[in-house]
C-alpha positions as CSV (number, residue, x, y, z in Angstrom):
1,M,24.7,-19.5,-17.2
2,D,26.3,-16.5,-15.4
3,K,26.3,-16.1,-11.6
4,I,23.0,-15.6,-10.1
5,K,23.8,-13.3,-6.8
6,I,21.2,-13.8,-4.5
7,I,20.4,-12.0,-0.8
8,I,18.5,-14.7,1.3
9,V,16.2,-12.6,4.4
10,E,15.4,-15.2,6.3
11,D,15.3,-13.9,10.4
12,V,15.3,-18.3,11.9
13,P,19.0,-19.8,11.9
14,L,18.1,-23.3,11.4
15,E,16.0,-22.5,8.1
16,L,19.0,-20.0,6.6
17,K,21.2,-22.9,7.0
18,G,18.7,-25.1,5.0
19,T,18.4,-21.9,2.2
20,E,22.2,-21.9,2.2
21,G,22.7,-25.1,1.5
22,I,20.0,-25.8,-1.2
23,L,21.1,-23.0,-3.4
24,R,25.3,-24.8,-2.9
25,N,23.8,-28.0,-3.3
26,D,21.3,-27.9,-5.9
27,V,21.7,-24.3,-7.9
28,P,25.3,-24.3,-8.8
29,E,25.0,-20.8,-10.7
30,A,24.1,-18.9,-7.2
31,E,26.6,-17.0,-5.1
32,I,25.1,-16.1,-2.1
33,I,26.3,-12.5,-1.9
34,G,24.5,-11.8,1.6
35,T,21.8,-12.6,4.4
36,A,19.7,-10.8,6.4
37,C,17.1,-11.5,9.0
38,N,15.0,-8.4,9.6
39,E,13.5,-5.1,7.3
40,T,16.7,-2.8,8.5
41,E,19.4,-5.3,8.4
42,Y,18.4,-5.9,4.7
43,W,17.8,-2.7,3.4
44,R,21.5,-2.0,4.4
45,L,22.8,-4.9,2.6
46,L,20.8,-3.7,0.0
47,K,22.7,0.1,-0.5
48,Q,26.2,-2.1,-0.1
49,Q,25.0,-5.1,-3.2
50,Q,23.6,-5.7,-6.4
51,P,21.2,-8.5,-6.0
52,D,19.6,-10.2,-9.1
53,L,17.5,-12.2,-6.7
54,V,15.8,-12.0,-3.5
55,L,14.8,-15.2,-1.8
56,L,12.2,-13.3,0.6
57,D,10.8,-15.0,3.6
58,L,7.4,-13.7,4.7
59,G,6.8,-14.3,8.8
60,L,10.2,-12.1,9.4
61,G,10.1,-11.8,13.4
62,G,7.4,-12.8,14.0
63,S,5.5,-10.5,12.1
64,T,3.6,-11.6,8.0
65,T,3.7,-8.0,6.8
66,V,7.4,-6.7,7.3
67,G,8.1,-9.3,3.9
68,V,4.9,-7.9,2.2
69,E,6.5,-4.9,2.8
70,I,9.7,-5.9,1.3
71,C,8.9,-7.3,-1.4
72,R,6.5,-3.8,-2.5
73,Q,9.4,-1.4,-1.8
74,T,12.1,-3.5,-3.5
75,K,9.4,-4.2,-6.4
76,E,8.8,-0.4,-6.6
77,T,12.7,1.5,-6.2
78,R,14.6,-2.0,-7.7
79,P,12.1,-3.8,-10.4
80,E,15.0,-4.8,-11.8
81,I,15.3,-6.9,-9.0
82,K,13.4,-10.4,-9.4
83,V,11.7,-11.0,-5.7
84,L,11.0,-15.1,-4.7
85,I,8.9,-15.8,-1.4
86,F,10.2,-18.6,0.3
87,T,7.6,-18.8,2.9
88,G,6.8,-21.2,6.0
89,E,3.2,-20.0,5.5
90,I,2.0,-23.1,4.1
91,L,-1.8,-22.4,4.9
92,N,-2.6,-18.7,4.9
93,E,-3.8,-17.6,2.0
94,K,-4.3,-14.6,1.7
95,L,-1.2,-13.7,2.5
96,W,-0.3,-15.1,-0.5
97,V,-2.1,-12.6,-2.2
98,D,-0.8,-9.4,-0.3
99,A,2.7,-11.1,-1.7
100,L,1.4,-11.2,-5.2
101,D,-0.2,-7.8,-5.5
102,A,3.2,-6.7,-3.7
103,G,4.5,-7.7,-7.1
104,C,6.5,-11.0,-6.6
105,D,8.1,-12.6,-8.8
106,G,6.4,-16.1,-7.6
107,I,5.5,-17.7,-4.4
108,I,8.0,-21.6,-3.4
109,L,6.2,-22.9,0.0
110,K,8.5,-25.3,2.1
111,S,6.6,-27.5,1.8
112,G,6.9,-31.0,-0.2
113,E,9.9,-30.5,-3.2
114,L,10.7,-26.8,-1.6
115,L,12.8,-24.8,-3.7
116,T,14.6,-26.6,-6.9
117,R,17.5,-25.2,-9.6
118,D,13.7,-24.9,-12.1
119,D,12.6,-22.0,-9.7
120,V,15.6,-20.0,-9.7
121,I,16.1,-20.3,-13.3
122,S,12.8,-19.9,-13.9
123,V,12.7,-16.7,-12.4
124,M,16.0,-15.5,-13.9
125,S,14.6,-16.3,-17.2
126,G,12.0,-13.8,-17.3
127,R,8.8,-16.1,-16.4
128,K,6.4,-14.4,-14.3
129,L,4.7,-16.4,-11.3
130,V,6.8,-19.0,-10.2
131,F,4.9,-21.5,-8.3
132,N,6.1,-24.9,-6.7
133,Q,3.8,-28.5,-6.5
134,P,1.6,-27.6,-3.2
135,I,1.0,-24.2,-3.8
136,L,-0.1,-25.5,-7.4
137,E,-2.6,-28.1,-6.1
138,T,-3.6,-25.0,-3.9
139,I,-4.6,-23.2,-7.0
140,I,-5.9,-25.8,-8.9
141,K,-8.1,-26.9,-6.5
142,R,-9.3,-23.0,-6.3
143,F,-9.5,-22.8,-10.2
144,K,-12.5,-25.9,-10.2
145,Q,-13.6,-24.8,-7.6
146,T,-14.7,-21.8,-9.5
147,V,-15.6,-23.2,-12.6
148,N,-17.7,-25.8,-10.9
149,N,-19.7,-22.8,-9.4
150,Q,-19.8,-20.4,-12.3
151,I,-21.4,-23.5,-14.3
152,L,-23.5,-24.2,-10.8
153,R,-24.6,-20.4,-10.7
154,Q,-25.5,-20.4,-14.6
155,E,-27.5,-23.6,-14.4
156,A,-29.7,-22.1,-11.6
157,I,-30.6,-18.8,-13.0
158,V,-31.8,-20.9,-16.2
159,D,-33.4,-23.2,-13.8
160,Y,-34.9,-20.6,-12.0
161,E,-35.6,-18.4,-14.3
162,I,-33.8,-15.3,-12.7
163,D,-33.6,-12.4,-14.8
164,E,-30.8,-9.2,-14.6
165,Y,-32.8,-7.5,-11.7
166,D,-33.5,-10.4,-9.7
167,E,-30.2,-11.3,-9.8
168,R,-29.2,-7.0,-8.7
169,F,-32.2,-7.2,-6.1
170,L,-30.7,-10.4,-4.2
171,R,-27.4,-9.3,-4.3
172,H,-28.3,-6.1,-2.7
173,L,-30.3,-7.2,-0.6
174,A,-27.7,-10.0,0.9
175,L,-25.0,-6.5,1.1
176,G,-27.6,-5.0,3.4
177,Y,-29.3,-2.8,1.5
178,T,-33.0,-1.3,2.1
179,K,-35.4,-1.7,-0.9
180,E,-35.7,1.7,-0.8
181,Q,-31.8,1.9,-1.0
182,I,-32.1,-0.6,-3.8
183,T,-34.8,1.7,-6.2
184,G,-31.4,4.6,-5.7
185,L,-29.4,2.1,-8.3
186,R,-28.5,3.5,-11.5
187,G,-31.1,2.1,-14.0
188,M,-33.2,-0.3,-11.6
189,P,-36.4,1.2,-12.9
190,F,-38.2,0.0,-9.9
191,G,-40.2,1.7,-6.7
192,V,-40.0,-0.6,-3.2
193,K,-43.8,-1.6,-4.3
194,S,-42.5,-3.3,-7.7
195,L,-39.5,-4.7,-5.7
196,E,-42.1,-5.9,-2.7
197,K,-44.0,-7.6,-5.7
198,R,-40.4,-9.3,-7.2
199,Q,-39.5,-10.0,-3.8
200,N,-42.6,-12.3,-3.3
201,E,-42.5,-13.9,-7.1
202,L,-38.7,-14.6,-6.0
203,V,-40.4,-16.8,-3.3
204,K,-42.0,-18.4,-5.3
205,K,-39.5,-19.4,-7.5
206,L,-37.1,-20.5,-5.1
207,F,-39.2,-22.1,-2.8
208,P,-41.5,-24.1,-5.1
209,K,-43.0,-26.1,-2.0
210,G,-43.1,-23.9,0.3
211,N,-40.9,-23.1,3.2
212,G,-42.9,-25.4,5.9
213,G,-45.7,-23.0,6.5
214,I,-43.1,-20.9,7.6
215,G,-43.1,-17.4,5.7
216,V,-40.2,-16.3,3.9
217,N,-38.3,-13.2,4.4
218,A,-35.5,-11.1,3.0
219,T,-33.2,-13.0,4.8
220,R,-34.0,-16.6,4.4
221,L,-34.2,-15.4,0.4
222,V,-30.8,-14.3,-0.2
223,T,-29.3,-17.5,2.3
224,K,-31.7,-19.9,-0.6
225,A,-30.4,-17.8,-3.2
226,I,-26.8,-18.5,-1.9
227,E,-27.5,-22.1,-1.6
228,L,-28.4,-22.4,-5.0
229,H,-25.8,-20.3,-6.1
230,I,-27.8,-17.9,-7.6
231,I,-25.4,-15.1,-6.4
232,D,-22.3,-15.4,-5.7
233,I,-21.1,-15.2,-1.8
234,D,-16.9,-14.2,-2.8
235,N,-18.2,-11.6,-5.5
236,L,-20.5,-9.8,-3.2
237,V,-20.2,-6.4,-5.2
238,P,-22.3,-3.5,-5.4
239,D,-22.9,-1.4,-8.5
240,E,-22.6,2.1,-8.7
241,E,-25.1,4.0,-7.2
């Protein structure tokens, strides 16, 4: 395989030295053509060099957004360049999502197996979304949770005889809509009185043994629907009005 020209963007000298060591010892195809410790140095270097791959840390200068913007702008202006995130942000899942949205070709966490030759070769071979073991374990865990929640939701909808309008009604109550606002939703053929009746019917369905003698308001009803997985708290999106 031809040499892979690499720019490393890393602001911690010790970690930069470690990354250089990994590439020189484990990736014989790697040719480090430059390093940058901040955004300014990176763009200046990119004007002078033509890398095949940018190995990019996200937390530069104490900011977790600079690395994401470097990735986004690189992919927008130089889409032929591969961008592989190599980050110590091992708990910041929102940052991983931001980096993926910015168009990175993969994310390697500075944990566990770290960066390997296979990771670099995979990216350069055109494989999309290259991850190492720590982030893969997190992705699989979240995937299993999502599937299990979907199964629980499907079972709850059948068990409690929840129809499309019940789900829409509960979801919009959870979003803070009033009954008057819900009646204005497209395809919602009910007035306020009908929704009040539907709410009472839902209370009977979800609280078959009552609520310990305490009345059930809209907030308690929505909370129960979330507990039973009838509505998905991670997917509370309003319908088009």
